[in-house]
BALOBA-1460 file (C-alpha; in Angstrom, 3 decimals):
// residues 351
<rec num="1" residu="m" x="5.103" y="4.960" z="14.039"/>
<rec num="2" residu="k" x="5.165" y="1.758" z="16.015"/>
<rec num="3" residu="q" x="7.531" y="-0.845" z="15.551"/>
<rec num="4" residu="a" x="6.385" y="-4.469" z="16.830"/>
<rec num="5" residu="p" x="5.361" y="-6.569" z="15.822"/>
<rec num="6" residu="i" x="6.266" y="-5.716" z="12.710"/>
<rec num="7" residu="g" x="9.377" y="-3.204" z="11.360"/>
<rec num="8" residu="d" x="8.606" y="0.551" z="10.346"/>
<rec num="9" residu="g" x="9.915" y="-1.179" z="7.008"/>
<rec num="10" residu="e" x="6.709" y="-3.381" z="6.646"/>
<rec num="11" residu="a" x="4.748" y="-0.265" z="8.380"/>
<rec num="12" residu="a" x="5.327" y="1.725" z="5.601"/>
<rec num="13" residu="k" x="4.421" y="-0.685" z="2.958"/>
<rec num="14" residu="v" x="1.259" y="-0.838" z="4.668"/>
<rec num="15" residu="l" x="0.451" y="2.827" z="4.469"/>
<rec num="16" residu="q" x="1.870" y="3.111" z="0.642"/>
<rec num="17" residu="a" x="-0.667" y="0.100" z="-0.310"/>
<rec num="18" residu="l" x="-3.643" y="1.932" z="1.648"/>
<rec num="19" residu="r" x="-2.468" y="5.367" z="-0.283"/>
<rec num="20" residu="q" x="-2.399" y="3.861" z="-3.988"/>
<rec num="21" residu="s" x="-5.574" y="1.873" z="-3.442"/>
<rec num="22" residu="g" x="-7.313" y="5.025" z="-2.344"/>
<rec num="23" residu="a" x="-8.395" y="3.521" z="0.737"/>
<rec num="24" residu="v" x="-6.507" y="6.561" z="2.758"/>
<rec num="25" residu="d" x="-6.159" y="10.025" z="0.883"/>
<rec num="26" residu="r" x="-2.447" y="10.643" z="-0.690"/>
<rec num="27" residu="h" x="-2.487" y="13.719" z="1.225"/>
<rec num="28" residu="e" x="-3.952" y="12.711" z="4.773"/>
<rec num="29" residu="e" x="-1.796" y="12.783" z="7.522"/>
<rec num="30" residu="i" x="-0.889" y="9.304" z="9.420"/>
<rec num="31" residu="l" x="0.069" y="9.934" z="13.422"/>
<rec num="32" residu="d" x="0.253" y="6.775" z="14.448"/>
<rec num="33" residu="l" x="-0.022" y="2.750" z="13.004"/>
<rec num="34" residu="e" x="-1.443" y="0.699" z="15.660"/>
<rec num="35" residu="i" x="-0.116" y="-2.679" z="14.696"/>
<rec num="36" residu="t" x="-1.525" y="-6.012" z="16.582"/>
<rec num="37" residu="p" x="-1.124" y="-9.754" z="15.687"/>
<rec num="38" residu="f" x="-4.542" y="-11.114" z="15.144"/>
<rec num="39" residu="g" x="-5.618" y="-14.315" z="14.807"/>
<rec num="40" residu="v" x="-3.961" y="-17.437" z="14.181"/>
<rec num="41" residu="g" x="-2.635" y="-18.700" z="10.508"/>
<rec num="42" residu="a" x="-1.027" y="-21.454" z="8.968"/>
<rec num="43" residu="l" x="1.018" y="-19.987" z="6.715"/>
<rec num="44" residu="a" x="0.407" y="-16.625" z="7.107"/>
<rec num="45" residu="d" x="0.688" y="-14.017" z="9.990"/>
<rec num="46" residu="t" x="-1.992" y="-11.302" z="10.102"/>
<rec num="47" residu="y" x="-2.511" y="-8.185" z="12.078"/>
<rec num="48" residu="r" x="-4.959" y="-5.832" z="12.902"/>
<rec num="49" residu="v" x="-3.692" y="-1.800" z="12.071"/>
<rec num="50" residu="v" x="-5.295" y="0.786" z="13.469"/>
<rec num="51" residu="l" x="-4.286" y="3.985" z="11.232"/>
<rec num="52" residu="h" x="-4.460" y="7.212" z="13.733"/>
<rec num="53" residu="r" x="-5.462" y="10.159" z="11.413"/>
<rec num="54" residu="s" x="-5.103" y="13.841" z="11.678"/>
<rec num="55" residu="v" x="-8.988" y="14.212" z="10.889"/>
<rec num="56" residu="g" x="-11.840" y="11.692" z="11.696"/>
<rec num="57" residu="e" x="-11.781" y="8.772" z="13.337"/>
<rec num="58" residu="p" x="-9.253" y="5.612" z="13.241"/>
<rec num="59" residu="l" x="-9.441" y="3.356" z="10.544"/>
<rec num="60" residu="s" x="-8.673" y="-0.174" z="10.987"/>
<rec num="61" residu="v" x="-7.263" y="-2.932" z="8.593"/>
<rec num="62" residu="i" x="-6.572" y="-6.552" z="8.543"/>
<rec num="63" residu="a" x="-3.155" y="-7.060" z="7.065"/>
<rec num="64" residu="k" x="-2.227" y="-10.585" z="5.459"/>
<rec num="65" residu="m" x="1.535" y="-11.389" z="5.513"/>
<rec num="66" residu="p" x="4.215" y="-13.863" z="4.906"/>
<rec num="67" residu="s" x="5.077" y="-15.503" z="8.120"/>
<rec num="68" residu="k" x="8.005" y="-14.962" z="9.753"/>
<rec num="69" residu="n" x="8.072" y="-18.835" z="10.827"/>
<rec num="70" residu="p" x="10.555" y="-20.833" z="8.247"/>
<rec num="71" residu="a" x="8.382" y="-23.807" z="7.855"/>
<rec num="72" residu="a" x="5.392" y="-21.785" z="6.968"/>
<rec num="73" residu="a" x="6.910" y="-19.535" z="4.619"/>
<rec num="74" residu="s" x="8.709" y="-22.685" z="3.155"/>
<rec num="75" residu="v" x="5.931" y="-24.185" z="2.398"/>
<rec num="76" residu="a" x="3.157" y="-21.338" z="1.162"/>
<rec num="77" residu="a" x="6.161" y="-20.152" z="-1.269"/>
<rec num="78" residu="s" x="6.738" y="-23.639" z="-2.450"/>
<rec num="79" residu="l" x="3.081" y="-23.455" z="-3.102"/>
<rec num="80" residu="g" x="2.532" y="-19.940" z="-4.307"/>
<rec num="81" residu="a" x="-0.103" y="-19.313" z="-1.183"/>
<rec num="82" residu="y" x="0.637" y="-15.463" z="-0.575"/>
<rec num="83" residu="e" x="0.584" y="-14.489" z="-4.719"/>
<rec num="84" residu="r" x="-2.548" y="-16.752" z="-5.457"/>
<rec num="85" residu="e" x="-4.307" y="-15.262" z="-2.890"/>
<rec num="86" residu="a" x="-3.479" y="-11.641" z="-3.887"/>
<rec num="87" residu="r" x="-4.148" y="-12.432" z="-7.524"/>
<rec num="88" residu="f" x="-7.602" y="-14.073" z="-6.330"/>
<rec num="89" residu="y" x="-8.866" y="-10.921" z="-4.670"/>
<rec num="90" residu="l" x="-7.648" y="-8.482" z="-7.732"/>
<rec num="91" residu="e" x="-8.949" y="-10.837" z="-10.637"/>
<rec num="92" residu="l" x="-11.584" y="-13.160" z="-9.720"/>
<rec num="93" residu="t" x="-13.381" y="-11.344" z="-7.304"/>
<rec num="94" residu="p" x="-15.223" y="-8.625" z="-9.493"/>
<rec num="95" residu="k" x="-16.588" y="-11.638" z="-11.116"/>
<rec num="96" residu="t" x="-18.227" y="-13.332" z="-8.389"/>
<rec num="97" residu="k" x="-21.214" y="-12.652" z="-5.637"/>
<rec num="98" residu="v" x="-19.117" y="-14.748" z="-3.312"/>
<rec num="99" residu="r" x="-18.740" y="-12.440" z="0.063"/>
<rec num="100" residu="v" x="-15.477" y="-12.160" z="0.858"/>
<rec num="101" residu="p" x="-13.807" y="-8.941" z="3.064"/>
<rec num="102" residu="r" x="-12.981" y="-5.763" z="0.474"/>
<rec num="103" residu="l" x="-9.215" y="-5.366" z="-0.291"/>
<rec num="104" residu="l" x="-7.899" y="-2.304" z="0.230"/>
<rec num="105" residu="g" x="-4.560" y="-2.689" z="-0.603"/>
<rec num="106" residu="v" x="-1.838" y="-5.389" z="-1.721"/>
<rec num="107" residu="i" x="1.956" y="-5.356" z="-1.153"/>
<rec num="108" residu="g" x="4.572" y="-7.281" z="-3.312"/>
<rec num="109" residu="a" x="8.021" y="-7.069" z="-4.740"/>
<rec num="110" residu="d" x="8.990" y="-7.262" z="-8.585"/>
<rec num="111" residu="d" x="5.444" y="-6.742" z="-9.256"/>
<rec num="112" residu="v" x="4.467" y="-10.460" z="-7.815"/>
<rec num="113" residu="p" x="1.543" y="-9.689" z="-5.031"/>
<rec num="114" residu="n" x="2.505" y="-11.183" z="-2.057"/>
<rec num="115" residu="a" x="0.134" y="-9.425" z="1.056"/>
<rec num="116" residu="v" x="-3.237" y="-8.421" z="1.025"/>
<rec num="117" residu="l" x="-5.127" y="-5.832" z="3.332"/>
<rec num="118" residu="l" x="-8.884" y="-6.554" z="3.835"/>
<rec num="119" residu="e" x="-11.850" y="-4.904" z="5.428"/>
<rec num="120" residu="d" x="-11.828" y="-5.712" z="9.097"/>
<rec num="121" residu="l" x="-14.996" y="-6.924" z="10.289"/>
<rec num="122" residu="s" x="-13.794" y="-7.906" z="13.960"/>
<rec num="123" residu="q" x="-16.308" y="-5.677" z="15.459"/>
<rec num="124" residu="s" x="-19.095" y="-6.903" z="13.831"/>
<rec num="125" residu="h" x="-18.091" y="-10.831" z="12.592"/>
<rec num="126" residu="v" x="-17.108" y="-13.997" z="14.574"/>
<rec num="127" residu="p" x="-15.097" y="-16.793" z="13.500"/>
<rec num="128" residu="g" x="-16.583" y="-20.022" z="13.245"/>
<rec num="129" residu="d" x="-15.404" y="-22.550" z="15.819"/>
<rec num="130" residu="q" x="-14.060" y="-25.373" z="14.134"/>
<rec num="131" residu="f" x="-14.885" y="-27.640" z="17.460"/>
<rec num="132" residu="a" x="-18.746" y="-27.080" z="17.072"/>
<rec num="133" residu="e" x="-21.351" y="-28.573" z="14.994"/>
<rec num="134" residu="l" x="-22.076" y="-25.965" z="12.673"/>
<rec num="135" residu="a" x="-26.248" y="-24.908" z="12.894"/>
<rec num="136" residu="a" x="-28.147" y="-25.973" z="9.960"/>
<rec num="137" residu="a" x="-29.020" y="-22.152" z="8.963"/>
<rec num="138" residu="s" x="-25.037" y="-21.572" z="8.983"/>
<rec num="139" residu="l" x="-24.340" y="-24.026" z="6.919"/>
<rec num="140" residu="e" x="-26.711" y="-23.718" z="4.464"/>
<rec num="141" residu="q" x="-25.325" y="-20.232" z="4.071"/>
<rec num="142" residu="a" x="-21.926" y="-21.035" z="3.855"/>
<rec num="143" residu="r" x="-22.983" y="-23.665" z="0.871"/>
<rec num="144" residu="h" x="-24.767" y="-20.792" z="-0.762"/>
<rec num="145" residu="q" x="-21.791" y="-18.892" z="-0.973"/>
<rec num="146" residu="l" x="-20.236" y="-21.714" z="-2.738"/>
<rec num="147" residu="a" x="-22.839" y="-22.059" z="-5.138"/>
<rec num="148" residu="l" x="-22.141" y="-18.073" z="-5.631"/>
<rec num="149" residu="l" x="-18.040" y="-18.912" z="-6.508"/>
<rec num="150" residu="q" x="-18.858" y="-21.585" z="-8.261"/>
<rec num="151" residu="a" x="-21.476" y="-20.819" z="-10.691"/>
<rec num="152" residu="p" x="-19.605" y="-17.580" z="-12.850"/>
<rec num="153" residu="f" x="-16.681" y="-19.824" z="-13.452"/>
<rec num="154" residu="w" x="-18.332" y="-23.219" z="-14.487"/>
<rec num="155" residu="n" x="-15.863" y="-25.091" z="-16.849"/>
<rec num="156" residu="d" x="-14.592" y="-21.540" z="-18.049"/>
<rec num="157" residu="a" x="-12.034" y="-22.417" z="-20.205"/>
<rec num="158" residu="p" x="-10.274" y="-18.628" z="-20.012"/>
<rec num="159" residu="t" x="-10.154" y="-19.379" z="-15.938"/>
<rec num="160" residu="s" x="-8.930" y="-22.573" z="-16.431"/>
<rec num="161" residu="r" x="-5.760" y="-21.667" z="-17.936"/>
<rec num="162" residu="l" x="-4.855" y="-19.184" z="-14.946"/>
<rec num="163" residu="p" x="-1.328" y="-20.169" z="-14.421"/>
<rec num="164" residu="w" x="-1.227" y="-19.457" z="-10.761"/>
<rec num="165" residu="l" x="-4.508" y="-21.298" z="-9.539"/>
<rec num="166" residu="h" x="-3.637" y="-24.420" z="-7.463"/>
<rec num="167" residu="r" x="-4.503" y="-27.535" z="-8.824"/>
<rec num="168" residu="r" x="-5.126" y="-30.761" z="-6.884"/>
<rec num="169" residu="l" x="-7.181" y="-33.042" z="-8.897"/>
<rec num="170" residu="g" x="-7.244" y="-34.269" z="-12.342"/>
<rec num="171" residu="v" x="-3.588" y="-33.416" z="-12.414"/>
<rec num="172" residu="p" x="-0.446" y="-35.211" z="-11.223"/>
<rec num="173" residu="i" x="0.427" y="-34.494" z="-7.307"/>
<rec num="174" residu="p" x="3.607" y="-35.826" z="-6.762"/>
<rec num="175" residu="h" x="4.613" y="-32.993" z="-4.578"/>
<rec num="176" residu="i" x="1.602" y="-33.163" z="-2.746"/>
<rec num="177" residu="v" x="1.651" y="-37.200" z="-2.266"/>
<rec num="178" residu="e" x="5.690" y="-36.770" z="-0.921"/>
<rec num="179" residu="r" x="4.227" y="-34.402" z="1.620"/>
<rec num="180" residu="m" x="1.757" y="-36.577" z="2.612"/>
<rec num="181" residu="q" x="3.829" y="-39.544" z="2.917"/>
<rec num="182" residu="r" x="6.424" y="-37.793" z="4.882"/>
<rec num="183" residu="s" x="3.607" y="-36.214" z="7.424"/>
<rec num="184" residu="w" x="1.318" y="-39.265" z="8.010"/>
<rec num="185" residu="s" x="4.868" y="-41.035" z="8.973"/>
<rec num="186" residu="i" x="5.235" y="-38.848" z="11.714"/>
<rec num="187" residu="a" x="1.529" y="-38.385" z="12.977"/>
<rec num="188" residu="r" x="0.371" y="-41.669" z="12.149"/>
<rec num="189" residu="e" x="1.753" y="-42.592" z="15.921"/>
<rec num="190" residu="t" x="0.922" y="-39.498" z="17.483"/>
<rec num="191" residu="i" x="-2.617" y="-38.289" z="15.911"/>
<rec num="192" residu="g" x="-3.296" y="-41.406" z="14.208"/>
<rec num="193" residu="a" x="-3.196" y="-43.663" z="17.334"/>
<rec num="194" residu="d" x="-6.139" y="-41.691" z="18.529"/>
<rec num="195" residu="l" x="-7.904" y="-42.797" z="15.542"/>
<rec num="196" residu="a" x="-10.392" y="-46.128" z="15.444"/>
<rec num="197" residu="r" x="-8.959" y="-49.003" z="13.518"/>
<rec num="198" residu="d" x="-10.638" y="-48.676" z="10.914"/>
<rec num="199" residu="e" x="-10.503" y="-45.144" z="10.406"/>
<rec num="200" residu="r" x="-6.023" y="-45.891" z="10.425"/>
<rec num="201" residu="a" x="-6.575" y="-48.137" z="7.885"/>
<rec num="202" residu="c" x="-8.138" y="-45.947" z="5.767"/>
<rec num="203" residu="v" x="-5.345" y="-42.561" z="5.873"/>
<rec num="204" residu="d" x="-3.272" y="-45.641" z="5.558"/>
<rec num="205" residu="r" x="-4.316" y="-46.675" z="2.118"/>
<rec num="206" residu="f" x="-5.845" y="-43.588" z="0.696"/>
<rec num="207" residu="v" x="-1.838" y="-42.072" z="1.443"/>
<rec num="208" residu="a" x="-0.440" y="-44.536" z="-0.448"/>
<rec num="209" residu="k" x="-2.924" y="-44.510" z="-3.220"/>
<rec num="210" residu="a" x="-3.613" y="-40.673" z="-3.485"/>
<rec num="211" residu="g" x="-1.582" y="-39.376" z="-6.236"/>
<rec num="212" residu="a" x="-3.522" y="-42.180" z="-8.749"/>
<rec num="213" residu="w" x="-7.632" y="-41.146" z="-6.684"/>
<rec num="214" residu="a" x="-6.417" y="-37.358" z="-7.423"/>
<rec num="215" residu="g" x="-5.221" y="-37.883" z="-10.933"/>
<rec num="216" residu="g" x="-7.946" y="-40.098" z="-11.712"/>
<rec num="217" residu="i" x="-10.464" y="-37.874" z="-10.805"/>
<rec num="218" residu="r" x="-12.672" y="-36.246" z="-13.749"/>
<rec num="219" residu="g" x="-16.195" y="-34.342" z="-14.557"/>
<rec num="220" residu="p" x="-17.332" y="-30.433" z="-14.579"/>
<rec num="221" residu="c" x="-14.807" y="-28.070" z="-13.211"/>
<rec num="222" residu="s" x="-14.665" y="-24.535" z="-11.394"/>
<rec num="223" residu="l" x="-13.459" y="-22.593" z="-8.799"/>
<rec num="224" residu="v" x="-12.275" y="-24.789" z="-5.651"/>
<rec num="225" residu="h" x="-11.327" y="-23.118" z="-2.438"/>
<rec num="226" residu="h" x="-9.530" y="-26.409" z="-1.204"/>
<rec num="227" residu="d" x="-9.889" y="-24.925" z="2.572"/>
<rec num="228" residu="y" x="-13.649" y="-24.027" z="2.439"/>
<rec num="229" residu="r" x="-14.317" y="-25.067" z="6.345"/>
<rec num="230" residu="v" x="-15.319" y="-22.972" z="9.160"/>
<rec num="231" residu="d" x="-11.822" y="-21.693" z="10.353"/>
<rec num="232" residu="n" x="-11.865" y="-19.993" z="7.557"/>
<rec num="233" residu="m" x="-15.112" y="-18.169" z="7.502"/>
<rec num="234" residu="l" x="-16.431" y="-15.091" z="9.408"/>
<rec num="235" residu="f" x="-19.926" y="-15.064" z="11.058"/>
<rec num="236" residu="g" x="-22.058" y="-12.038" z="11.515"/>
<rec num="237" residu="n" x="-24.905" y="-9.577" z="10.382"/>
<rec num="238" residu="g" x="-26.795" y="-12.282" z="8.907"/>
<rec num="239" residu="e" x="-24.210" y="-13.612" z="6.347"/>
<rec num="240" residu="v" x="-21.188" y="-15.506" z="6.375"/>
<rec num="241" residu="v" x="-17.823" y="-14.138" z="4.836"/>
<rec num="242" residu="i" x="-15.557" y="-16.345" z="3.373"/>
<rec num="243" residu="l" x="-11.957" y="-16.392" z="3.880"/>
<rec num="244" residu="d" x="-8.190" y="-17.253" z="3.630"/>
<rec num="245" residu="w" x="-8.001" y="-17.685" z="-0.535"/>
<rec num="246" residu="q" x="-4.592" y="-19.274" z="-0.809"/>
<rec num="247" residu="t" x="-5.333" y="-22.378" z="-1.888"/>
<rec num="248" residu="v" x="-7.850" y="-21.090" z="-4.350"/>
<rec num="249" residu="g" x="-7.878" y="-23.378" z="-7.493"/>
<rec num="250" residu="w" x="-9.233" y="-24.768" z="-10.509"/>
<rec num="251" residu="g" x="-11.084" y="-28.150" z="-10.101"/>
<rec num="252" residu="p" x="-13.945" y="-30.519" z="-9.350"/>
<rec num="253" residu="p" x="-16.862" y="-28.299" z="-7.778"/>
<rec num="254" residu="m" x="-17.976" y="-31.327" z="-5.003"/>
<rec num="255" residu="f" x="-14.373" y="-31.200" z="-3.271"/>
<rec num="256" residu="d" x="-15.519" y="-27.904" z="-1.551"/>
<rec num="257" residu="l" x="-18.691" y="-29.252" z="-0.277"/>
<rec num="258" residu="a" x="-17.634" y="-32.928" z="0.824"/>
<rec num="259" residu="y" x="-14.505" y="-31.036" z="2.729"/>
<rec num="260" residu="l" x="-17.406" y="-28.157" z="4.416"/>
<rec num="261" residu="l" x="-19.523" y="-31.331" z="5.411"/>
<rec num="262" residu="g" x="-16.819" y="-33.514" z="6.456"/>
<rec num="263" residu="t" x="-15.243" y="-30.638" z="8.540"/>
<rec num="264" residu="s" x="-18.692" y="-28.886" z="9.834"/>
<rec num="265" residu="l" x="-20.594" y="-31.817" z="11.009"/>
<rec num="266" residu="e" x="-20.592" y="-34.759" z="13.482"/>
<rec num="267" residu="p" x="-20.698" y="-38.251" z="11.117"/>
<rec num="268" residu="m" x="-24.147" y="-38.928" z="12.193"/>
<rec num="269" residu="t" x="-25.602" y="-35.085" z="11.153"/>
<rec num="270" residu="r" x="-23.464" y="-35.421" z="7.897"/>
<rec num="271" residu="r" x="-25.127" y="-39.185" z="7.094"/>
<rec num="272" residu="l" x="-28.341" y="-38.119" z="8.027"/>
<rec num="273" residu="t" x="-28.200" y="-34.607" z="5.973"/>
<rec num="274" residu="e" x="-25.852" y="-35.079" z="3.047"/>
<rec num="275" residu="r" x="-27.859" y="-36.508" z="0.421"/>
<rec num="276" residu="e" x="-30.515" y="-33.353" z="0.678"/>
<rec num="277" residu="i" x="-27.948" y="-30.679" z="0.898"/>
<rec num="278" residu="v" x="-26.156" y="-31.914" z="-2.454"/>
<rec num="279" residu="r" x="-29.320" y="-31.667" z="-4.014"/>
<rec num="280" residu="r" x="-30.637" y="-28.717" z="-2.858"/>
<rec num="281" residu="h" x="-26.813" y="-27.436" z="-4.225"/>
<rec num="282" residu="v" x="-27.934" y="-28.409" z="-6.993"/>
<rec num="283" residu="d" x="-30.581" y="-26.761" z="-7.705"/>
<rec num="284" residu="d" x="-28.894" y="-23.892" z="-6.455"/>
<rec num="285" residu="l" x="-26.480" y="-23.920" z="-9.425"/>
<rec num="286" residu="a" x="-29.687" y="-24.627" z="-11.971"/>
<rec num="287" residu="e" x="-30.864" y="-20.980" z="-10.524"/>
<rec num="288" residu="q" x="-27.897" y="-19.722" z="-11.919"/>
<rec num="289" residu="g" x="-27.333" y="-21.060" z="-14.879"/>
<rec num="290" residu="v" x="-25.529" y="-24.563" z="-14.536"/>
<rec num="291" residu="a" x="-26.967" y="-27.690" z="-15.708"/>
<rec num="292" residu="w" x="-26.126" y="-30.739" z="-13.556"/>
<rec num="293" residu="s" x="-28.163" y="-33.750" z="-12.546"/>
<rec num="294" residu="v" x="-28.536" y="-34.778" z="-9.243"/>
<rec num="295" residu="e" x="-27.152" y="-38.202" z="-9.868"/>
<rec num="296" residu="e" x="-23.700" y="-36.902" z="-11.251"/>
<rec num="297" residu="a" x="-23.438" y="-34.523" z="-8.496"/>
<rec num="298" residu="w" x="-23.722" y="-37.393" z="-6.065"/>
<rec num="299" residu="e" x="-21.296" y="-39.328" z="-7.504"/>
<rec num="300" residu="s" x="-19.214" y="-36.766" z="-7.507"/>
<rec num="301" residu="y" x="-19.403" y="-36.006" z="-3.832"/>
<rec num="302" residu="r" x="-19.014" y="-39.617" z="-3.046"/>
<rec num="303" residu="a" x="-15.528" y="-38.884" z="-4.971"/>
<rec num="304" residu="a" x="-14.412" y="-36.012" z="-3.648"/>
<rec num="305" residu="a" x="-14.912" y="-37.545" z="0.301"/>
<rec num="306" residu="f" x="-11.361" y="-37.613" z="0.540"/>
<rec num="307" residu="a" x="-11.442" y="-33.545" z="0.712"/>
<rec num="308" residu="v" x="-10.700" y="-33.745" z="4.299"/>
<rec num="309" residu="l" x="-7.653" y="-36.289" z="3.958"/>
<rec num="310" residu="l" x="-6.015" y="-34.311" z="1.358"/>
<rec num="311" residu="m" x="-6.146" y="-31.029" z="2.778"/>
<rec num="312" residu="l" x="-4.891" y="-32.107" z="6.734"/>
<rec num="313" residu="v" x="-2.880" y="-34.510" z="6.387"/>
<rec num="314" residu="p" x="0.107" y="-33.065" z="4.143"/>
<rec num="315" residu="p" x="0.498" y="-30.227" z="6.438"/>
<rec num="316" residu="i" x="0.535" y="-31.917" z="9.524"/>
<rec num="317" residu="a" x="4.571" y="-32.204" z="10.048"/>
<rec num="318" residu="t" x="5.106" y="-28.625" z="8.599"/>
<rec num="319" residu="v" x="2.727" y="-25.681" z="9.266"/>
<rec num="320" residu="k" x="2.923" y="-23.742" z="12.358"/>
<rec num="321" residu="s" x="1.487" y="-26.188" z="15.717"/>
<rec num="322" residu="n" x="-0.194" y="-25.604" z="18.551"/>
<rec num="323" residu="p" x="-2.291" y="-27.480" z="20.997"/>
<rec num="324" residu="r" x="-5.666" y="-25.983" z="19.415"/>
<rec num="325" residu="m" x="-4.274" y="-26.610" z="15.733"/>
<rec num="326" residu="e" x="-2.791" y="-30.373" z="17.001"/>
<rec num="327" residu="a" x="-6.524" y="-31.195" z="18.605"/>
<rec num="328" residu="m" x="-8.691" y="-30.162" z="15.893"/>
<rec num="329" residu="y" x="-6.174" y="-32.206" z="12.911"/>
<rec num="330" residu="r" x="-7.303" y="-35.295" z="15.608"/>
<rec num="331" residu="r" x="-10.682" y="-34.388" z="15.441"/>
<rec num="332" residu="l" x="-11.007" y="-33.495" z="11.624"/>
<rec num="333" residu="i" x="-9.050" y="-36.559" z="10.213"/>
<rec num="334" residu="a" x="-11.115" y="-38.647" z="12.208"/>
<rec num="335" residu="f" x="-14.396" y="-37.195" z="10.650"/>
<rec num="336" residu="g" x="-12.640" y="-37.541" z="7.476"/>
<rec num="337" residu="s" x="-11.783" y="-40.466" z="7.492"/>
<rec num="338" residu="r" x="-14.886" y="-41.529" z="8.784"/>
<rec num="339" residu="m" x="-16.655" y="-39.972" z="5.868"/>
<rec num="340" residu="v" x="-14.578" y="-41.866" z="3.256"/>
<rec num="341" residu="l" x="-16.342" y="-45.053" z="5.019"/>
<rec num="342" residu="d" x="-19.472" y="-44.205" z="5.145"/>
<rec num="343" residu="l" x="-19.631" y="-43.410" z="1.638"/>
<rec num="344" residu="n" x="-17.580" y="-46.762" z="0.614"/>
<rec num="345" residu="a" x="-15.283" y="-44.430" z="-1.311"/>
<rec num="346" residu="l" x="-12.290" y="-46.308" z="-0.764"/>
<rec num="347" residu="e" x="-13.807" y="-47.894" z="-4.332"/>
<rec num="348" residu="f" x="-12.961" y="-44.856" z="-6.036"/>
<rec num="349" residu="l" x="-9.125" y="-45.640" z="-5.126"/>
<rec num="350" residu="p" x="-6.956" y="-48.172" z="-7.823"/>
<rec num="351" residu="q" x="-6.875" y="-51.517" z="-6.068"/>
């Protein structure tokens, strides 16, 4: 059993979890586990695990494990991110048609799951490109998946009471505000230096008022992915597969749509298309039994225009960093602040 890049103990847990779930027969002989790093995640370490079996073709799975980076692991632990993702796959995916990788097993300690083993789609699907504008057809597929996620849980009281769901809007978020202020104090003179003057002023104002804004958000609620952008999606075989459920939570549904459009479209394209996209989303929800007016949805979308800033400013100084990630932050924080300005959303901040 190969040791690098994870040890024999972790590899044994992977195999045990696959046997327990039935993905691998309990009596099947495994000759070797080939383990290689896979992808770049901010909070978790992901590996492609290939099981060489005595009978049949090799089986490959994706193992998403707690990060070995102390800073990233500390942030993830403080957010409950590892357990949350596992519980989402175990408890909520059976209730929705949203396309996610098939769950093949979970790993945990003391009955708390903290790692997931997932269907390997790397041979048939490709990751989204966060540096390119998302094509209209792919954007529509991603938006439809969002409706499939939201509709079954719309204002659902039992789901709203799940203690492990993440909450960022409609509740006090002092820990997020503290992280945001600390991160922006560092990034303001680096990443922030590349922003236009009005964009930088927009971020300044939001960082100062984010707590009051988040606590004042009201309206219908459902499941929220909280990081719904193309870096967390796979495209292939005519479908979009949604990844990375570590921050799944409860909140206003337009948060994810605003975040998707604000991070996927160039500002000019977004300005020209966002009203029609909101209308289509309302129609899609209606087909699944959710009654919501276009006017209410549009105002909720405007109020959620800060989604990009709320998600991306706090982790700037704490997640694992590399040149690609820093370039992505520069691009998306500029997009997010421009979205706020275009939608005149500063009026939603306390004076």
